[in-house]
C-alpha positions in Angstrom: 72.3 -95.4 55.9 69.9 -97.7 54.0 67.3 -95.0 53.9 69.8 -92.5 52.4 70.8 -95.0 49.8 67.2 -95.5 48.8 66.3 -91.8 48.6 68.8 -91.0 45.8 67.5 -93.5 43.3 63.9 -92.4 44.1 64.8 -88.8 43.4 66.6 -89.7 40.1 63.5 -91.7 39.0 61.3 -88.5 39.2 60.3 -87.8 35.5 61.8 -84.8 33.8 58.4 -83.3 33.4 58.0 -82.9 37.1 61.4 -81.2 37.2 60.3 -78.7 34.5 57.0 -78.1 36.3 58.9 -77.3 39.5 61.3 -75.0 37.7 58.4 -73.3 35.9 56.7 -72.6 39.2 60.0 -71.3 40.6 60.3 -69.0 37.6 56.8 -67.7 38.2 57.6 -66.9 41.8 60.8 -65.1 40.8 58.9 -63.1 38.1 56.2 -62.3 40.7 58.9 -61.0 43.0 60.3 -59.0 40.1 56.9 -57.4 39.6 56.8 -56.6 43.3 60.3 -55.0 43.1 59.2 -53.0 40.1 56.2 -51.8 42.0 58.3 -50.8 45.0 61.4 -49.3 43.3 59.5 -47.3 40.7 59.5 -43.6 40.8 55.7 -43.3 41.0 53.4 -45.3 43.2 51.2 -47.8 41.5 47.9 -48.5 43.2 47.0 -51.1 40.6 49.4 -53.7 42.1 48.2 -56.4 44.5 50.7 -55.4 47.2 49.3 -51.9 47.8 46.2 -50.7 49.6 44.3 -47.8 48.1 44.5 -44.6 50.2 41.4 -43.7 52.0 41.4 -40.2 50.4 40.2 -41.9 47.2 37.2 -43.5 48.9 35.0 -40.4 48.1 35.5 -41.2 44.4 33.8 -44.6 44.6 34.2 -48.0 46.3 37.8 -49.0 46.5 39.0 -52.5 45.4 39.0 -55.2 48.0 42.1 -57.4 47.9 41.9 -61.2 48.2 44.5 -63.9 48.7 44.1 -64.9 45.0 45.5 -61.5 43.9 49.0 -62.4 45.1 49.2 -65.8 43.5 51.7 -65.7 40.6 50.1 -65.6 37.1 46.6 -66.4 38.3 46.6 -63.3 40.6 46.7 -60.9 37.6 43.7 -62.7 36.0 41.9 -62.2 39.3 42.7 -58.5 39.3 41.2 -58.1 35.8 37.8 -58.0 37.7 38.4 -54.3 38.2 37.9 -52.8 34.7 37.7 -49.1 34.0 34.1 -48.1 33.0 33.4 -44.4 32.7 29.9 -43.1 33.2 29.9 -41.6 29.7 30.6 -45.0 28.2 27.8 -46.6 30.2 25.2 -43.9 29.3 26.3 -44.1 25.6 25.6 -47.8 25.6 22.1 -47.2 27.1 21.3 -44.7 24.4 21.0 -41.8 26.9 23.8 -39.6 25.4 21.6 -36.5 25.0 19.3 -37.1 28.0 19.3 -34.4 30.7 20.7 -35.9 33.9 19.3 -34.9 37.2 21.9 -33.8 39.9 21.1 -36.7 42.1 21.4 -39.2 39.3 24.6 -37.6 38.1 26.1 -37.9 41.6 25.1 -41.6 41.8 26.6 -42.3 38.4 29.9 -40.6 39.3 30.0 -42.8 42.4 29.9 -45.8 40.2 32.9 -44.8 38.1 35.3 -47.6 38.8 38.6 -46.1 39.9 38.9 -43.6 37.0 40.7 -41.1 39.4 43.1 -43.7 40.8 46.7 -43.1 39.5 48.0 -46.0 37.5 44.5 -47.3 36.9 44.1 -45.6 33.6 43.7 -48.8 31.5 41.5 -51.8 31.9 44.3 -54.0 30.6 46.8 -53.0 33.3 47.2 -56.6 34.3 48.3 -57.9 30.9 52.0 -56.9 31.1 52.8 -58.4 34.5 50.8 -61.5 33.6 52.9 -62.0 30.4 56.1 -61.2 32.3 55.5 -64.0 34.8 54.5 -66.5 32.1 57.4 -65.7 29.7 60.0 -65.5 32.4 59.0 -68.8 33.9 59.0 -70.4 30.4 62.5 -69.0 29.7 63.8 -70.4 33.0 62.4 -73.8 32.4 63.8 -73.8 28.8 67.3 -72.9 30.0 67.1 -75.6 32.7 66.3 -78.2 30.1 69.0 -76.8 27.8 71.8 -76.9 30.4 71.0 -80.4 31.6 70.8 -81.7 28.0 74.4 -80.4 27.2 75.9 -81.3 30.6 78.1 -83.9 28.9 79.6 -81.2 26.7 80.4 -78.9 29.6 82.4 -80.9 32.1 84.2 -77.9 33.6 81.3 -76.6 35.6 78.0 -77.9 36.9 74.9 -77.3 34.7 72.9 -76.4 37.8 75.5 -73.6 38.5 75.2 -72.3 34.9 71.5 -72.3 35.1 71.5 -70.6 38.5 73.8 -67.8 37.4 71.8 -67.3 34.2 68.6 -67.1 36.3 70.1 -64.4 38.5 71.3 -62.4 35.5 67.9 -62.7 33.7 66.0 -61.6 36.9 68.2 -58.6 37.4 67.8 -57.5 33.7 64.1 -58.1 33.9 63.7 -55.7 36.9 66.0 -53.1 35.3 64.0 -53.2 32.0 60.6 -52.9 33.6 61.5 -50.0 35.9 63.3 -48.2 33.0 60.3 -48.6 30.7 58.0 -47.1 33.3 60.0 -44.4 34.9 63.1 -43.8 32.8 65.3 -44.8 35.7 67.4 -47.9 36.6 67.2 -48.9 40.3 70.7 -48.7 41.8 69.3 -50.6 44.8 69.3 -53.7 42.6 72.1 -53.1 40.2 74.7 -52.3 42.9 74.3 -55.7 44.7 74.0 -57.3 41.3 77.6 -56.2 40.5 78.8 -58.0 43.6 76.8 -61.1 42.7 78.5 -61.1 39.2 81.9 -61.0 40.8 81.0 -63.8 43.2 79.7 -65.9 40.4 83.0 -65.4 38.6 84.9 -66.7 41.6 82.7 -69.6 42.4 82.3 -70.8 38.8 85.4 -69.8 36.9 84.5 -71.5 33.6 81.3 -69.7 33.1 83.1 -66.5 31.9 85.0 -66.4 28.6 88.7 -66.3 29.3 90.5 -63.2 28.1 92.7 -64.1 25.1 95.5 -61.7 25.8 99.1 -62.7 25.0 101.1 -63.3 28.2 104.4 -62.5 26.6 105.6 -60.0 24.1 106.0 -62.6 21.4 102.3 -63.6 21.7 103.1 -67.4 21.8 100.9 -68.2 24.8 97.4 -66.9 24.7 95.7 -68.8 27.6 95.1 -66.2 30.3 96.7 -66.5 33.8 97.0 -63.3 35.8 99.8 -64.7 38.0 101.9 -65.6 35.0 101.2 -62.3 33.3 102.2 -60.2 36.3 105.3 -62.3 36.9 106.4 -61.9 33.3 105.6 -58.1 33.5 107.8 -57.8 36.6 110.6 -59.7 35.1 110.6 -57.7 32.0 111.0 -54.5 34.0 113.8 -55.8 36.1 111.8 -56.1 39.3 112.0 -58.9 41.8 109.6 -61.7 41.1 108.2 -63.3 44.2 104.9 -64.5 45.5 104.5 -61.4 47.7 105.1 -59.0 44.8 102.7 -60.9 42.5 100.0 -60.8 45.2 100.7 -57.1 45.9 100.4 -56.2 42.2 97.3 -58.2 41.5 95.5 -57.4 44.8 96.4 -53.7 44.6 95.2 -53.4 41.0 91.9 -55.1 41.7 91.4 -53.1 45.0 92.1 -49.9 43.1 89.6 -50.8 40.4 86.9 -51.8 42.9 87.5 -48.5 44.9 87.2 -46.4 41.8 84.0 -48.2 40.8 82.5 -47.9 44.3 83.2 -44.2 44.3 81.5 -43.8 40.9 78.3 -45.3 42.4 78.1 -42.6 45.1 76.1 -39.4 44.9 79.3 -37.4 44.1 77.9 -34.1 42.7 80.5 -31.4 43.1 79.8 -27.8 42.2 82.9 -25.6 42.1 80.9 -22.5 41.2 79.9 -22.4 44.8 83.5 -22.1 45.9 85.8 -24.9 46.9 85.1 -24.9 50.6 81.3 -24.8 50.2 81.4 -27.4 47.4 83.3 -29.8 49.7 80.8 -29.2 52.5 77.8 -29.9 50.3 79.5 -32.9 48.8 80.1 -34.6 52.2 76.7 -33.6 53.5 75.0 -35.2 50.4 77.1 -38.3 50.9 76.0 -38.6 54.5 72.3 -38.2 53.8 72.2 -40.4 50.7 70.5 -43.8 51.4 72.8 -45.4 48.9 76.0 -44.5 50.8 75.9 -47.1 53.5 75.1 -49.8 50.9 78.0 -48.8 48.7 80.4 -48.6 51.6 79.3 -52.0 52.9 79.7 -53.6 49.4 83.1 -51.8 49.0 84.4 -53.4 52.3 83.0 -56.8 51.4 84.6 -56.5 47.9 88.0 -55.6 49.3 87.9 -58.5 51.8 86.9 -61.0 49.0 89.5 -59.7 46.6 92.4 -60.3 49.0 91.0 -63.7 50.1 91.0 -64.8 46.5 94.4 -63.3 45.7 96.1 -64.9 48.7 94.5 -68.3 47.9 95.0 -68.5 44.1 98.0 -66.4 43.3 100.9 -68.7 42.6 104.3 -68.9 40.9 104.1 -72.6 40.3 103.6 -73.0 36.6 105.1 -76.4 36.1 101.9 -78.5 36.2 99.2 -75.9 36.2 100.9 -73.7 33.7 98.5 -71.0 32.6 95.5 -72.8 34.0 92.3 -70.8 34.4 91.4 -70.5 38.1 89.1 -68.4 40.3 91.5 -65.5 40.4 91.8 -65.3 36.6 88.0 -65.5 36.4 87.7 -62.6 38.9 90.1 -60.5 36.8 87.9 -61.3 33.7 84.8 -60.2 35.6 86.6 -56.9 36.6 87.7 -56.2 33.1 84.2 -56.9 31.9 82.8 -54.6 34.5 85.2 -51.7 33.6 84.9 -52.2 29.8 81.1 -52.3 29.9 80.8 -49.2 32.1 83.5 -47.3 30.1 81.7 -48.0 26.8 78.4 -46.5 28.0 80.2 -43.8 29.9 82.0 -42.7 26.7 78.7 -42.6 24.9 77.3 -40.5 27.7 80.1 -38.0 27.5 80.4 -37.9 23.7 76.7 -37.6 23.3 76.3 -34.9 25.9 79.1 -32.9 24.3 77.8 -33.3 20.8 74.1 -32.8 21.4 74.3 -30.3 24.3 71.9 -32.5 26.4 72.3 -35.6 28.5 72.4 -38.4 26.0 72.3 -41.3 28.5 71.7 -41.6 32.2 74.3 -42.9 34.7 72.0 -45.8 35.5 72.8 -47.2 32.1 76.5 -47.1 33.0 75.8 -49.1 36.2 73.6 -51.5 34.3 76.3 -52.2 31.7 78.9 -52.6 34.3 76.8 -55.2 36.0 76.3 -57.0 32.7 80.0 -57.0 32.0 80.7 -58.5 35.4 78.5 -61.5 34.5 79.4 -62.0 30.8 83.0 -60.7 30.6 84.4 -58.0 28.4 83.8 -59.9 25.1 80.1 -60.2 26.0 80.0 -56.5 27.0 81.4 -55.5 23.6 78.9 -57.7 21.7 75.9 -56.3 23.8 77.2 -52.7 23.1 76.9 -53.3 19.4 73.7 -55.3 19.4 71.6 -53.0 21.7 71.3 -50.1 19.2 69.5 -52.4 16.7 66.7 -53.1 19.3 66.6 -49.4 20.1 66.2 -48.5 16.4 63.2 -50.9 16.0 61.6 -49.6 19.2 62.3 -45.9 18.2 60.7 -46.3 14.8 57.7 -48.0 16.2 57.3 -45.4 18.9 57.6 -42.5 16.4 54.7 -44.1 14.5 52.3 -44.2 17.5 53.7 -41.7 20.0 55.4 -38.3 19.8 57.7 -38.8 22.8 61.4 -38.2 22.1 62.9 -39.8 25.2 63.6 -43.5 24.9 64.8 -45.7 27.7 68.0 -47.5 26.7 68.3 -50.0 29.6 65.8 -52.6 28.1 67.8 -52.7 24.8 71.0 -53.5 26.7 69.1 -56.2 28.5 67.7 -57.6 25.2 71.3 -57.6 23.8 72.5 -59.5 26.9 69.7 -62.1 26.4 70.6 -62.5 22.8 74.3 -62.9 23.6 73.7 -65.4 26.4 71.3 -67.6 24.3 73.7 -67.7 21.3 77.0 -67.4 23.2 78.8 -70.2 21.5 78.1 -68.8 18.0 79.2 -65.3 19.0 82.4 -66.5 20.6 83.3 -68.8 17.6 82.7 -66.0 15.1 84.5 -63.2 17.0 87.3 -65.2 18.6 89.9 -64.1 15.9 89.1 -60.4 16.7 89.0 -60.7 20.4 92.4 -62.4 20.4 94.0 -59.1 19.4 93.3 -56.5 22.0 95.0 -53.7 20.0 92.5 -54.3 17.1 89.5 -54.2 19.5 90.8 -51.0 21.2 91.5 -49.3 17.8 88.0 -50.3 16.6 86.5 -48.8 19.7 88.4 -45.5 19.3 87.4 -45.2 15.6 83.8 -46.0 16.5 83.6 -43.3 19.2 85.2 -40.7 16.9 82.6 -41.5 14.2 79.8 -41.4 16.8 80.9 -37.9 17.9 81.1 -36.6 14.4 77.6 -38.1 13.6 76.0 -36.6 16.7 77.7 -33.2 16.0 76.3 -33.2 12.4 72.9 -34.1 13.8 73.0 -31.1 16.2 74.0 -28.8 13.3 71.1 -30.1 11.2 68.6 -29.5 14.0 70.0 -26.0 14.5 69.5 -25.2 10.8 65.9 -26.5 10.8 65.1 -24.3 13.7 
């Protein structure tokens, strides 16, 4: 007992600098793991990573790189990999002043053997190591800064632990980092990470209720009470319609609604392509065959079952009709509902853009991976944050699109990184956004009407753009 009493003061006496160094190293490890996931989940294989061996079929093109243990050390490993630059034979001969000299076949063969990995896919630039190197440094710095921030404002946030807030933010930042890097490289968002990320966002809402912004919907028709409580809301709704108000009926309504929303979302994640032009019978046969063969199906089914079990556990534990002392208090069930609303609102916003843009332009305006990504973000930051991110992301996309048009002729732009940048902006300045937008978020009819008007204008604008392109052709 005496040793345990002595250990706590010793730990507390550790300087904050050592805490930040440890957090920085942890962030570097997480960023290194993110680079590893990007390497493995990308559409194309990348032989330039320190976790892959070069295939033997490339050995006839020259000596292959030899890996060392230093290559897998975070941050420093990428500096170590910079020892493999790309030097073409033409550049070497040009430096030697032998540009116009006739080269003998034997010498030419020897020079080609010294080309350092010019034929290796993904090894097209000698600065291949710069991006992952900066990713690990910047992510580790961000994690250390947020750690310092949360523990400096711990006295102003007594409703939850600063360590919990920092941990949830770290998970969210890590998921967005992976999604952004894969989308930038291959124009695809990895469902293998985003699908479990949705479940992590819902779990974070249950374990740390105060991390999400409570929904400011009125709980009665007069709008007098605006603090959200799903139990009180359902009880009032049942009483207004003349139904029996009991604990069982409240649990059935809340649990049934959340289970239905979770089932709908889980089904949307599946490979559900259905072609009626093949005939109803054959379409169903191909549909079920594709579901059975898809590697994502067992993962989604497993998460669906876990989600249903978790929903009913939380509903049975936190649903209550006792509003005397805890009247309209915000508990884990209310936070779970907020996360579900954020999940659905975020996904529906991008899904609507996908449908409207596809109908107006005649091509796929946005991939379904962006829908899944926005749903995951909404589960972490709530529906208010999803709305803010939805309106912030286009500004980052505009800057990137203009810069790309100046240096590149590609027309396709990945949208996932801009959603992630919008999320980072909202999380870092969350208090300012909530304070400025609270009057608008308090009126759900105003927010819904604004969204409808915005989507109508978006459809009209995209339709006019399609007409203008047709006239130019």
